[in-house]
C-alpha positions as MATLAB code, in Angstrom:
seq = 'XXXXXXXXXXXXXXXXXXXXXXXXXXXXXXXXXXXXXXXXXXXXXXXXXXXXXXXXXXXXXXXXXXXXXXXXXXXXXXXXXXXXXXXXXXXXXXXXXXXXXXXXXXXXXXXXXXXXXXXXXXXXXXXXXXXXXXXXXXXXXXXXXXXXXXXXXXXXXXXXXXXXXXXXXXXXXXXXXXXXXXXXXXXXXXXXXXXXXXXXXXXXXXXXXXXXXXXXXXXXXXXXXXXXXXXXXXXXXXXXXXXXXXXXXXXXXXXXXXXXXXXXXXXXXXXXXXXXXXXXXXXXXXXXXXXXXXXXXXXXXXXXXXXXX';
ca = [
      14.368   -1.796   -8.064;
      14.641   -3.213   -4.518;
      16.304   -1.646   -1.479;
      16.997   -3.667    1.671;
      16.828   -2.019    5.075;
      17.413   -2.974    8.678;
      15.566   -5.736   10.482;
      14.098   -7.407    7.400;
      12.426   -4.252    6.062;
      12.583   -3.760    2.283;
      10.891   -1.916   -0.558;
      10.735   -2.852   -4.230;
       9.382   -0.736   -7.073;
       7.164   -3.022   -9.185;
       5.863   -0.345  -11.571;
       6.786    3.279  -12.128;
       5.114    5.532  -14.698;
       4.894    9.201  -15.584;
       2.284   10.844  -17.788;
       2.717   13.587  -20.376;
       2.136   16.301  -17.734;
       4.722   15.067  -15.249;
       2.398   13.222  -12.848;
       4.293   10.195  -11.592;
       2.605    7.083  -10.181;
       4.693    4.467   -8.384;
       3.765    0.994   -7.138;
       5.830   -0.644   -4.407;
       5.959   -4.100   -2.922;
       6.801   -3.689    0.753;
       7.889   -5.973    3.584;
       7.761   -4.599    7.110;
       6.714   -5.109   10.729;
       2.996   -5.658   11.244;
       3.053   -3.503   14.376;
       3.661   -0.293   12.387;
       0.930   -0.986    9.847;
      -1.615    1.208   11.636;
       0.801    4.141   11.334;
       1.255    3.475    7.617;
      -2.504    3.498    7.049;
      -2.738    7.054    8.378;
      -1.467    8.178    4.965;
      -4.707    8.353    3.013;
      -3.242    9.212   -0.403;
      -2.068    5.598   -0.695;
      -3.878    2.671   -2.294;
      -3.064   -0.534   -0.417;
      -3.349   -4.292   -0.799;
      -2.004   -6.048    2.276;
      -1.367   -9.594    3.481;
      -4.165  -10.352    5.903;
      -4.263  -12.212    9.204;
      -7.732  -13.380    8.151;
      -6.490  -14.918    4.902;
      -3.262  -16.747    5.811;
      -3.651  -20.243    7.314;
      -2.492  -20.476   10.915;
       0.257  -23.099   10.289;
       1.756  -20.944    7.514;
       1.652  -17.864    9.722;
       3.318  -19.668   12.623;
       6.019  -21.113   10.344;
       6.801  -17.622    9.063;
       7.072  -16.235   12.588;
       9.290  -19.082   13.766;
      11.602  -18.719   10.759;
      11.679  -14.920   10.617;
       9.986  -13.114   13.519;
       9.538   -9.351   13.421;
      11.577   -7.762   16.205;
      12.253   -4.105   17.020;
      15.254   -2.578   15.240;
      15.883   -0.073   18.045;
      15.364   -0.709   21.780;
      14.560    2.835   22.879;
      14.722    3.879   26.530;
      11.418    4.837   28.134;
      10.842    8.570   28.556;
       8.072   11.149   28.345;
       6.612   11.631   24.881;
       6.149    9.370   21.871;
       9.803    9.091   20.797;
      12.791    7.424   22.431;
      15.909    9.586   22.082;
      18.406    6.968   23.247;
      18.688    3.182   23.317;
      18.918    1.030   26.449;
      22.229   -0.656   27.223;
      20.916   -4.192   27.756;
      19.428   -4.916   24.362;
      20.253   -8.632   24.677;
      17.927   -9.181   27.634;
      15.231   -7.036   26.024;
      15.408   -9.189   22.909;
      15.192  -12.343   25.036;
      11.965  -11.054   26.594;
      10.594  -10.409   23.102;
      11.558  -13.952   22.073;
       9.760  -15.272   25.153;
       6.625  -13.406   24.101;
       6.938  -14.963   20.633;
       7.180  -18.425   22.209;
       4.055  -18.006   24.310;
       2.122  -16.263   21.556;
       2.791  -19.033   19.031;
       2.097  -21.676   21.672;
      -1.318  -20.191   22.474;
      -2.094  -19.751   18.776;
      -1.221  -23.415   18.188;
      -3.610  -24.429   20.967;
      -6.438  -22.303   19.557;
      -5.835  -23.773   16.109;
      -6.130  -27.296   17.563;
      -9.524  -26.210   18.965;
     -10.529  -25.259   15.389;
     -10.764  -21.558   16.210;
     -10.810  -19.566   12.953;
      -7.620  -17.921   11.729;
      -9.221  -14.455   11.875;
      -9.018  -14.837   15.668;
      -6.027  -17.139   16.165;
      -3.625  -15.147   13.995;
      -4.395  -11.964   15.948;
      -2.444  -13.345   18.914;
       0.795  -13.228   16.974;
       0.377  -10.007   14.988;
       3.135   -8.172   16.936;
       5.625  -10.728   15.608;
       4.491  -10.798   11.976;
       5.980   -9.250    8.880;
       3.423   -8.230    6.291;
       3.638   -7.950    2.528;
       1.943   -5.004    0.915;
       1.430   -3.427   -2.482;
       1.066    0.351   -2.286;
       0.453    2.713   -5.198;
       0.270    6.505   -5.125;
       1.063    9.702   -6.977;
       1.876   11.605   -3.766;
       4.654   10.339   -1.479;
       6.337   13.577   -0.398;
       4.174   14.190    2.677;
       4.817   10.599    3.804;
       8.566   11.031    3.415;
       8.443   14.424    5.159;
       6.674   12.990    8.199;
       8.298    9.569    8.444;
      11.939   10.228    7.514;
      12.175   12.160   10.728;
      13.783   11.521   14.101;
      10.409   11.656   15.875;
       8.916    8.787   13.839;
       9.098    5.220   15.148;
      12.398    3.677   13.963;
      10.722    0.879   12.009;
       8.573    3.231    9.931;
      11.562    5.560    9.522;
      13.435    2.630    8.007;
      10.498    1.752    5.764;
      10.199    5.337    4.516;
      13.949    5.468    3.895;
      14.049    2.326    1.743;
      10.952    3.458   -0.179;
      12.558    6.830   -0.841;
      15.824    5.261   -2.011;
      14.044    2.768   -4.264;
      11.941    5.498   -5.856;
      14.967    7.744   -6.336;
      16.815    4.957   -8.156;
      13.837    3.979  -10.318;
      13.325    5.518  -13.762;
       9.605    5.905  -14.564;
       8.240    4.743  -17.907;
       6.723    7.442  -20.093;
       3.045    6.651  -20.586;
       0.841    8.926  -22.635;
      -2.144    6.692  -23.350;
      -1.099    3.334  -21.877;
      -1.888    1.672  -18.567;
       0.244    1.553  -15.432;
       0.316   -2.195  -14.689;
       2.137   -3.440  -11.554;
       3.832   -6.862  -11.989;
       3.132   -6.911  -15.757;
       6.080   -6.741  -18.154;
       6.006   -5.190  -21.604;
       6.162   -8.700  -23.082;
       3.071   -9.699  -21.088;
       1.207   -6.634  -22.392;
       1.845   -7.823  -25.936;
       1.284  -11.546  -25.355;
      -1.938  -11.257  -23.340;
      -3.409   -8.038  -24.719;
      -4.255   -5.040  -22.583;
      -7.613   -6.319  -21.287;
      -6.074   -9.518  -19.896;
      -2.917   -7.728  -18.731;
      -5.088   -5.438  -16.577;
      -6.734   -8.466  -14.985;
      -3.361  -10.108  -14.307;
      -2.022   -6.909  -12.739;
      -5.037   -6.507  -10.453;
      -4.857  -10.205   -9.588;
      -1.199   -9.959   -8.569;
      -1.962   -6.971   -6.360;
      -4.866   -8.831   -4.750;
      -2.639  -11.824   -4.038;
      -0.648   -9.714   -1.589;
      -3.282  -10.873    0.898;
      -2.225  -14.491    0.469;
       1.572  -14.240    0.202;
       1.580  -16.049   -3.150;
       2.262  -14.901   -6.686;
       0.552  -16.582   -9.618;
       0.663  -14.434  -12.758;
      -1.260  -16.869  -14.951;
      -4.277  -15.702  -16.892;
      -6.335  -18.530  -15.372;
      -5.634  -17.256  -11.852;
      -6.320  -13.688  -12.943;
      -9.694  -14.623  -14.454;
     -10.690  -16.468  -11.283;
      -9.711  -13.599   -8.965;
     -11.205  -10.953  -11.251;
     -14.566  -12.726  -11.369;
     -14.521  -13.266   -7.622;
     -13.716   -9.638   -6.839;
     -16.028   -7.996   -9.371;
     -19.062  -10.254   -9.082;
     -19.053  -10.521   -5.291;
     -21.361   -8.365   -3.216;
     -20.124   -6.340   -1.545;
     -17.692   -5.597   -4.360;
     -13.984   -5.911   -3.514;
     -12.500   -3.090   -5.582;
      -9.265   -2.073   -3.833;
      -6.885   -4.248   -5.954;
      -8.093   -2.349   -9.021;
      -6.778    0.932   -7.611;
      -3.184    0.000   -8.493;
      -3.969   -0.311  -12.205;
      -4.454    3.129  -13.714;
      -4.561    5.159  -16.933;
      -3.235    8.714  -17.440;
      -5.684   11.507  -18.114;
      -6.262   11.979  -21.823;
      -5.341   15.282  -23.448;
      -9.047   16.135  -23.708;
      -9.642   15.412  -20.029;
      -6.609   17.412  -18.966;
      -7.732   20.404  -21.028;
     -11.231   20.199  -19.535;
      -9.856   20.056  -16.005;
      -7.551   23.034  -16.603;
     -10.439   25.035  -18.013;
     -12.521   24.122  -14.968;
      -9.620   25.113  -12.724;
      -9.586   28.606  -14.173;
     -13.321   29.092  -13.719;
     -13.229   27.616  -10.220;
     -10.331   29.868   -9.192;
     -12.276   32.951  -10.271;
     -15.255   31.915   -8.158;
     -13.150   31.076   -5.087;
     -11.249   34.368   -5.264;
     -14.597   36.128   -4.777;
     -15.176   34.074   -1.627;
     -11.743   33.804    0.003;
      -8.966   36.325    0.577;
      -6.534   33.514    1.380;
      -4.705   32.745   -1.894;
      -3.147   29.607   -0.403;
      -6.568   28.190    0.399;
      -7.801   28.987   -3.109;
      -4.845   27.273   -4.779;
      -5.160   24.229   -2.526;
      -8.793   23.733   -3.526;
      -8.086   24.377   -7.209;
      -5.349   21.709   -7.190;
      -7.904   19.121   -6.101;
      -9.460   19.270   -9.581;
      -6.410   17.468  -10.946;
      -7.233   14.379   -8.843;
      -9.475   11.442   -9.591;
      -9.913    9.677   -6.275;
      -6.545    9.775   -4.518;
      -4.430    9.910   -7.722;
      -3.259   13.070   -9.473;
      -3.345   12.886  -13.276;
      -4.386    9.232  -13.397;
      -7.683    7.317  -13.328;
      -7.775    4.001  -11.508;
      -9.232    0.884  -13.084;
     -11.532    0.860  -10.063;
     -13.312    3.929  -11.478;
     -14.208    1.898  -14.580;
     -16.127   -0.691  -12.522;
     -19.830   -0.166  -11.917;
     -20.828    0.221   -8.252;
     -17.178    0.588   -7.157;
     -18.477    2.771   -4.328;
     -21.770    2.051   -2.561;
     -23.721    5.313   -2.604;
     -27.228    4.156   -1.808;
     -28.806    4.665    1.605;
     -27.816    1.632    3.660;
     -30.632   -0.116    5.496;
     -29.661   -2.901    7.839;
];
């Protein structure tokens, strides 16, 4: 399910699942302006795999910018505050200035590349003009929609939130009681490859968002899986998109714990809202409600030792 928006922004649902208790997890593939990415990352309930300026070769990045540069979708007039309430009249000249900046940015990046300066530096010069590809997975999107589908949000992230909302509304989640949520993996692939390999392929496809390529072969998945899991430090974020619903036994245990925890908190706090908010947290594993990420099945997924330089 893909919804196209203004200015090259789009959102596509690549996996959508709901467990037996009504907890829905959705994975999107997104395409949007690099200059709003910092705003997107403020939403900490999301698991993200993003195309990286450090990973994409400079010539490929410059070709993408020349063919399809990211430009503002709304030329707001300057005023006090963070939001522009009206657009300027001369949008043509404003766009020409933006195009001039693109020209000089790509020219300077080309020169740095000829000096053999690494892409992690050279590509930074042209980040304002980049589109990025991203895989995002979450069980909680409502707060994001509430904040970003709003007149005070920057127009580009408003548009992104709108197309995500529309795509999710049109998508019908698969019922999954004891089976894995696997972005980019079809039901046929689950059968042909088996669940263990299908999980690796899914995580591999999510990781490849950093490189702007899509290879769903088992050979590629094995290579990326070994690289991510055996490396130190461990690179675990692509495994957050692959997840399994809580079992009936786990759900019962968590509900029992909720009841006991609520009784204890009610002795401490008079604020019932605060009590309920803390009790709800027991239904989460990491940032997902009702689901456990594949990441949580990997040893040392989170470094907890005392770090000594």
